Each structure stands twice: as C-alpha cells, then as structure tokens.
N, C-alpha and C positions, 0 to 999 in steps of 0.2 A: 504493500500500500504506500509506504514512504517513497519507494522508488517511482511509483506512478505519479505521486504528487510532485516530486522533484522534477520529473520529466515534463509534467504539465506546466509547472512554473517556468521552466527553461523555455519551453515552446512559446508560452504566452509572451515572455519577455522578448524573445527573438522576433516573434511575429509583430508585436507592437512596434518594435524598432524598425522593422522592414516597412510596416505600414506608414509610420511617420516619415520615413525616408521617401516613400512613394508619394505621399501627400505633398511633401516639400518640393519634390520634383515637378509636381503639377503646376507650381507657381513659376517654374522656369520655362524658357522656350526650348522645348525638346526638338531634336532633329530626327526625322524618319526618312530614310533614303527612298526616293521614288523608284519605280520600275526602271531597270536598265542603267542606273547610275548610282554612285555613292561618293560623297565628298571625302577628300583626304585632307587631313590637317597634320602638320608636323607636331611631334611631341612638344616642342618649344612653344608653338602657338597655343597649345592647351595647357601649358604650365607643367609639363612632365619632363623628366630628365631623359634625354635621348640616349645617353650611354647605358642607362639601366635597361631601356627598351632593347637596345642592340644586344646587351648581355643576355636578356631573356630569350631572344630569337636564337642566338648562338647556342644557348643551353638546350633549347628544344630540339634543335637540329642534331646536336651531339648526343642526345638521348633518344635517337630514332629507335623505333621498335626493332627487335632482333629477328622476328619471325619472317619467313619467306614472303616476298612481295606478291607472289602468286597466291591469291586467297584460297583457291581450291586446295593447293598443297598445304597451306597453313592450316586449313580446317582439318585436313586428313591427319596432320601431325598432332592435333589437339583433340577436338571433339570427335573426329573420325574414328578414334580408338574406342569410343563408347559403344555399347551394344546398340545395334541399329543406327549407328552414328553417321552413315554415309550421307553425303550431300545430295539433295533432291531439288535444289533451286539454283539459280544462276550465281556464278562467282565471276570475279574480274581481277586483273592485275592491278595493284594499287600504285599510286604515284609517289613522289618525293615527300618528305616531311613538309607539312604545309600549315599555315596559320594566319590568323587575322586578329588584331587587337583593336577594339572599338571602345572609345571613351566619349561619353556624352553624345553617342550616336554616330560620331565621326570615326573613320578609319585613321589610326595614327601609325600603323605599321602592318605589313603583310609579308609573307615569305612563301616559297614554294610555288605551287600552281593552284591558286584559289578557284580557278574556273574548272578545274578537272573534276569530273563526276566519278566519285569512288563509292564503294560500299561504306556505309556508316554503322553497320552492325546494330548494336542495341540502342543507339540513339533513336532508332526506329520506334522503340517502345514509348518514347515521349510523344511521338506523333499519334501513336495508337491511343494512348490515354487521353490525348486531346480530342480525338473524334468521339470517344466515349463521353467526355465532358460536354461536347456540343450536343450529343443526344439527350443528355440530362437537361441542359439549358432549354432545348426545344420541346421538352416534354415527352420525347420518345421513350425515355427511361424516367419513371416517376421519382425514383430515389436510388442512390447507390446502396442503400440498405435493403433493397428489394432482392429477392432470389432471382438469379439469372434464368433459371429454368422456365419461369413464367413468360419469358420473352423469346424463347427459342423453340420453334416448331420442329417436327421431323424434317430432316434435310436430305435431299437426294444428291448423291455424288454424281457429277457429270462424267460419264464414261461411254462415249459414242461407239467404242469398239465392242462393247458387250451389249448385245440385243437380247439374246436368250441366256438366261441364267443356267449355269451347269447344275447337274443333278445334285452334286455334293453341297450346294448352297441352299437346297430346298429346306425351308424351315428357319433359316438364319435371317436376321433382320435385313431388310432391303434399304433401310434409311439410317441416317446418323441420328443418334439420340445423345448428344454430348453431355447433357445435364440431367439424365434420367435416373441414375443410380441413387440409392438412398443417401449416400454421402454428398454427391454432386447436387442433389436437390436443395441442400442447405446452403449452397454457396451464393454469396451476394456479390454484386458488382464491386463492392469495396474490397473484399478479400481477394478477388481476382486481380484488382488493380494494385494491391499491395504485395502480391505474390505470397500470400499466407493462406491460400485456399486448400492446398493439398488435393487439388482436382485429380481424379483417377480416371484412367482410360488410355486409349490409343487413338491418335489422330494423325492422319496422313502417313501412316505406317510407323509412327514414332511413339512408343509407349512412354507414359509419364515417368515410370521408374528407371528407364534407360537414359534419361537426360541427367547428366552429372550424378550417376548412381553413388549412393552412400551406404555404409554399414555392411551387414552380412548379406552376401549375394543370395543366399537361400531364402531370404525374407523380402527380396525386392518386389516380388509380384503380389504376395498375399499378406503383407504387413498390415497391422492395424492403422487406420487412418487417423491423423491428428485432427482435433477439432478446428474448424475454420477460425482463422485469426490468431492461433496460438503459436505456430511455427512458420518462420520465413524460409523459403527455399526458392532460389533463382532457377527457373525452369521454363524453357522456351516452348515445350509442348503445351503447357498450361497457358502461356501467353497466346499461343496460336488458337487455343480454344476460346479465349476472350475475343480475339480478332474475328473468329467465325461467328460468335454471338453478336458482336457489333455489326457485322455485315448484314445479318438477318434483321436487326433492328432498323438499320438505315434502308434496307431493301435495295441497295445499290453498292457498287464497289467502293471501298473506303478511300482509295486514291482520288476518286471523283469528289467525295465529301471534303477531303483535306484540301484539294485544289480550290474548290468553290469558296469555302468558308475561311481558309487560313492562308494558303500559299499565294493565291492571286491577290488578295487584299494587302499582303505585306510586300508585294512587288517581287516575289521570287521569280527566278528564271523559268523557262519552259523545259529545262533539261533534267529535272529530278524525276525519278521513277521509283515506284513502290511495288515490289514483286512478291509473289508467293512461291509456291512449288509447282512442279510439273504435274503433280497429282492432287493439288488443292483446289480443284474446280467443282463448283456445285451448280445445280439448276435453281435459278431464282427468277420467279415470275416469267418462266418460259425462256430464259436466256442463260447462257453459260457465263458464270461470274467466277473470277478467281478470288479465293479467300487469301488475303496477303499474310505474310509472316511478320512477327514482331522483332526480327533481327536476322543476322546472317549465320546463326548456329548451324543450320542445314542448308545454307545458301539463301539467296533472296534478301528481302528487307529493303530498306531505303538506299537507293543509289543517288547521291546528291553532291553538289559542290559546296565549298567552304563558305561562299557568300550567302547561299541560301540557308545554310546552318546558322550563320551569324544573324540573319534576319529573324529566324525563329528565336534565337537567343535574346535578341533585342525585344521581341514581343513579350517573352516571359519576364525579362527585366522590368518591363513596364506593366507587369501584372495583367497581361492579356489585352492591353490597350495599344492601338496603333494609330497614331496621329489623330487622337480624339475619338476613335471608334473602338468600342469594346468588342473585340473579336472572340476572346475567351472570357467567360464570366470571371470577375475578380474573386468571387467566392470559390470558384473551381481551382484557381491558382492557390488560394489559401489551403484548400483541402489537399492539393497535390504536395504542398510544403508541410503538411502535418506529419510528424514522425510516426512511423509504424511501431506499435508496441513491441512486436517481436523483433524488430530491427530499427532502432532509433535513427540510423543513418540513411533510412529509405522512406520516401513518401509514396506518391503514386509512381507507377513505372513511367519513365525511368529517370525520376527526379531524385538524385542522390543528394542528401543533406549534409551539411557540415556542422550540424548542431553540437556534436561532441568533438569536433575538430580533429578527428582521427584521419580522415581522408586527406585533408589539406590543412595541416597544422598552422601554416602561415597566413591562411585566409580568414576572413571574419566568419563567425558562427552563422551569420545570416546568408552567406553565399551558398549557392547550390550548383549542381553540375548535371547536365544531360550527358550520359556516358555510354560509350559502346566499345566493344573489343577493338583492339588494334594498336594503341588506344585512339579512339575518337572522342574528343571532349569539347563540350560547349560550357565554358565556365561563366556563371552569371553572378554578378556582385552588386547588389543594390546599394550597398554602403559607399561604393566608389563609382557608381554609374558606369560600370565596366562590363564588357563582354569579351571573352577570349575564346577563339576557336583554335584548337590544336589537334592536328591529325598525325597519326602514326608515331606516337611517343610511348616510351616505356612508362609503366605505372610509377616507377620510382622517380621519373622526371617531371611528373605533373605538378607536384607541390613546389619544386624548385623553380619551374617556369613561372608559376603564379607569384611566388615570392619575389622574383626579380622584376616582374611587371609592377607589383605593388611598391617595390623600392623606388620606382620612378616618381612616385607621389611625394616621397620624403627627400629624395636626393637632388632636388632642383637646384641648379647653380645659378 
C-alpha cells in the first residue's frame, strides 16, 4: 500500500509539473513545421552551446548499434532463435546512424540521412496506441476499462487459395475468436495497452508463449495465467492481437486511420508505410484488409523517416496539440504517461517513462521516450521543449547522447 501511495504521489507531482510546463508553453509562440519544410536554427540562435551539440552527435555516431544492418539477418540472430520465431513480414537494410535535434520546434542539428525510410520496430506501438486512443475519443470504444471481447466479432482469415476445407479440418473453428477464452474475456483495452494482459493464444502462427519465452519450457503452453494487470510482459503476439481488435473497431485498415487523423495533419511525408505479415489478412466488410503489426519482431511494422518520427514526437511534446488543433485528446496523453503498476517505467505502449530515472539517469523525470529495437528513439522532454530522434544507437549510448544535448543548455558561452 505504501509503495502504491508513493508511486501515486510521484506521478501526480511529475504530471502536475508537465502540465504546468505545457500551460506555460501555450503562452509562447510555438512553431509547427508545415508540410514539406522545416526551419533550421543554429544552436547559437536559440541560446544553446554548439560544441555540446556536436559532442552529442559524435557520441551517437560512435555508439552505433552493433547488430547487422540487414534487418532480416539481425532478426534471425535474435528473435529468430525463439520457437516459431521466423520472420513473416517485410524486412529492409537499414541506413547510417541518423538523428535530429528539435528545440522549440526548430531543427538545431541533424546527422545521417533523415529522409531515409527505415524500419522503426517498436516505435510502431506508439502509433498503434494512438489509433486506439482516437477510437476512444470518437466513441468507438466507450472506455479503456471495457472488455475487448465485446468489440471483436468472429473474424474470417483471408485465404483465397483455400476454397474447400480439407477433411482433417472438419469440426475445427473456421473463424478467429481472439478474445473468447475465459481468461481473454476478462481483458480490457487498458491491460492490452499496458502489456499486462497475459493474453493467451496463437495469432498469425505465433503462439503467445513462444514470444520471449521464460521459465520452465515444460510449462510454456499450459501454465496458469496471471490475473490481468498484475504482471508486465513485453510480447508482440499480444500487441498484434490488440492491432487486430482495433482494426475491427475502426472497420478499416489502421494505416488509413493514422494517415487521416494524425500523419496528414502534422505534415508528415507520403513515404511512411505500416505493414503487417504475409498471412495477417482478414475479410472485413467484403474486402481483404491487412491487420498490421505492432513492431518488427517478425518483420513489418512502421517503415518511416526521421523527420516524420520527429513530427510525431513534437505532437506528443505538445500533448496531442498541433498548431492549435487537438489531434490526440490531452486526456489520452495523460493516460499514456500514467505509470503501469506492474512496471512503473511503462505507460501505454510504447511510451517509456523516466519516472524512476532508470532508463535515462541524466534526463528529467518528466521526459519520456517512444522506443523501438535497433535502437530507434524519439526522446520527448517537456521541461526543455526538446525532441531528439536517434536511430541505430546502442542502448548504453542513449543516456549519454541525451546528457550531452542537455549540457548544451548549461554550457552556453
């Protein structure tokens, strides 16, 4: 009980600080880059130390990720070793270490190739949670505390090559029922968003137990399920179940939803793509629709350039507001930034919090990160009016890069 009270107190303090900073920002003239352009200011023009910025860039480049640049090979060497871990979505060769530093909305530095469209892995999850938030705002989902099962009908998998079912499939379900088991019926949108659902099942050929398997292998399949909300487990199969549910709520492909309500209004390019798997197609209102994935664990996910990542970061820095228009409800941003009880460093997917300052010791507790494997990082810092996109950096290099950028605020000559 004491731990919960301390956590609640810390969250309220941090959230009030962030809200105050946001309200103070409203009284300043914010800059939002229009489509196709983005102003550049030198660090000196905005009162930052140029040497510290250069040091941060050099540090990020020196801490380039060590994994192979070919994402298919990289996946095979990591997740591909898991049971049923083979890739089933598209992969791509990645580019050089890349990044952008945005202060007060203006670009003060960039490196690498920010126009290059690369996989962004689990940063995709932040886009997924956003389209779920839009569904809540529009009343398609009444509450995140509702059971997901009430919103998901039987789903037909699109398989045009199979017209007649073979005899051995007689009596087996012809449709997908991803939330029909006694355990899955209890799952709310909130626990799915926080990765505390312990959803059970197999989706797109990937069993939930085979994704980052833990413990005794003899218990992987039939272990007792944890009560929803009690245990945090990073699991892409469960994320994909959420994406499938959201697709059925919207009754249209999620990339179309994201494009209409978020990416077009923030002036994103037309080069980003959100992919699923070669077998993740369903029949929806008489059409074949791909249910997209929440990351690149099995391939697919969001393929995007650094500028578009930065625009999304700037949107979340401004708590869902873009140039006076509230694209994401501010209440949703607050929920996304609320610590998960079972993992206080995690909000909604994939909003990593710095509440305990374990991830980024040199950053403010109010900072947060949209993070994906690789590593791909969108660092968002309301206290400093700062967004940093860093691509293809080792985990150990993230805090050092942020620390050197923040040093530019103190080391002005």
